[in-house]
N, C-alpha and C positions, 0 to 999 in steps of 0.2 A: 504494500500500500504506500503510495507516495505521500509526501507531506501535505500537499494540497488536498488530496483525498481524505486524509485524516482530519484536517481542519474542517472540510465540508461536512464530514460525518458528525463531528462535534457540534458544529453550528446547527445541522439538521436535528440532532438530538435535543439541543436547547430549544429550538422552535417547536418541536413536538411536545416538550415539557410545558412550554408556555401555552400551547393550544389545549393541553389537558387541564392545566391549573386554572387558566383564566377564561377559556371558552367552552369548557365542558366537553372537549373532544373525546369521544370514546371509541373511535374507529381504528384504534391501533396506531402504530408509528406512521408518521407522514412520509410520503415518498416525493422525490423531486418533481415528478410530472404532475402532481396534484394541482389543480387550479383552485385558487382561494375562494372565488365566488361560486363556480359551478360544482366543484367536488366537495369543498368544505362547507358550502352553503353559508358563507359569511356575508352579512349585510353591511351597510356602511358603518354602523356603530361597532359591530364586531371586528371589522377591518381596522378601525381606529384603535380598538382595544389591543388587537394583535400587534399593531405597529408600536403602540406605547409600551407594551410589555416586552417586546423584542428590544426596544431601545433600553429599557431598564435592565434587562437580562445581560445584554452585551455592552452596556455603557457606550452607546453610539447615538447619533442623531440622524433620523431619516427626514430629509426635506421633502417638499411637495413633489419635486421631480423624481426622487427615488420612489415615493409611494405610487406615482402614476405609472412607473415602469414595472411594477410588480403585478404579475398575473398568476405565476405559479410559485410553488414552494422553492423550486430551483432559482427563480429570479430573486427571491428573498435571501436565500443562502448566498448567492453571488454578491448581492449588495452588502450584506453583513460582512462577508469576507473582505471586500474592498474597503469598507469603513474601518475594519480592524487593521488594515494595512498588511494582511496576511497573504 
């Protein structure tokens, strides 16, 4: 496993934890291809909750452009990785 893959797995696990704790997600671990609105059924309030709790978890700031670019879990992982400078 490469360093980037390990980092992505750690970020993905953190996002899965946030989804379980703050959104009541009970569908198992998230996968990169899952779409936030269609697959996770997140409305605008739940999307904001996810964004805020991911910011808290990873100590990053997601600006409006970041939020607009997120459609899948993989998009969120990539943005968190970039914000962490990893």
